[in-house]
N, C-alpha and C positions, 0 to 999 in steps of 0.2 A: 504494500500499500504506499502510495506516495503522499497521501493526504491523511491526516489524523482524524479520528472520530470527532474531536472537538471542532476542527475546521469545517468538517461536513455539517455538523450541527449548527455552527454559526452561519454557514451559507444556506441553511434550511434545505439541504438535499433530502428528498424523501428516502425512507428506509430501503425501498426497492432498488434505488439507484446508487446505494453506497457500496460500490464495488471497486475493482481495480482501475476503472476509467473515471472515477470521480474527480481526479485531478484535471481532467479536460472538461467535465460537465460544469464545474463551478464557474470558470470564466465564460463558458458558453451560455449559461443561464444569465450571467451578468450582462453579457452582450445582448441577449434577447430582450431583457428588460430595458436596457438603454436605448435600443432601436425600436421599441414598441412591437416586438415580435414580427418584424418585417421578414418575409420569407426569403428575401434576396440578400439580407445582411447576415453576417456571421457564418457564411457558408464554409470557410476554411475550418473553423472550429467544429462545425457540425459534421463535416466529413471526417475530421480527425477522431471525433467521438465515435462515429459509426464504425470506423476502421478498428478502433481500439476494442469496441464491443464485439465485433466479429472475430478478431484475433483471440479474445478471451473465450469466446464460445468454442473456437477450434481447439484451444488448449484444454478446456474442460472435457470435450469429446474425446480427445486423445488420452487423457487421464482415465476416463471411464472405460475406454477400450482396453487399456493396459490392465486396469483392475479386473475387468471381466475375463481377460485372458488368464490372469493369475488365478482367479477363482476356478476356472475350468481346468487348469493345469494341476491345481491342488486336489481335485476330485479323483 
């Protein structure tokens, strides 16, 4: 984690989004508020956040596959 729980709490990040990509979400949400949620602003941060979430998903899938394989090998 690059952001502490206190920083996420201060930034009012919802519990569902307090993950490994919160360090990108905090400035993204600040940019969204500053630009009144304009869909054409903050696009670089939005894409960085989406990429981070996708990479985190791939990492969790890989870990699950490894765990599943270990469970099958142990049987």
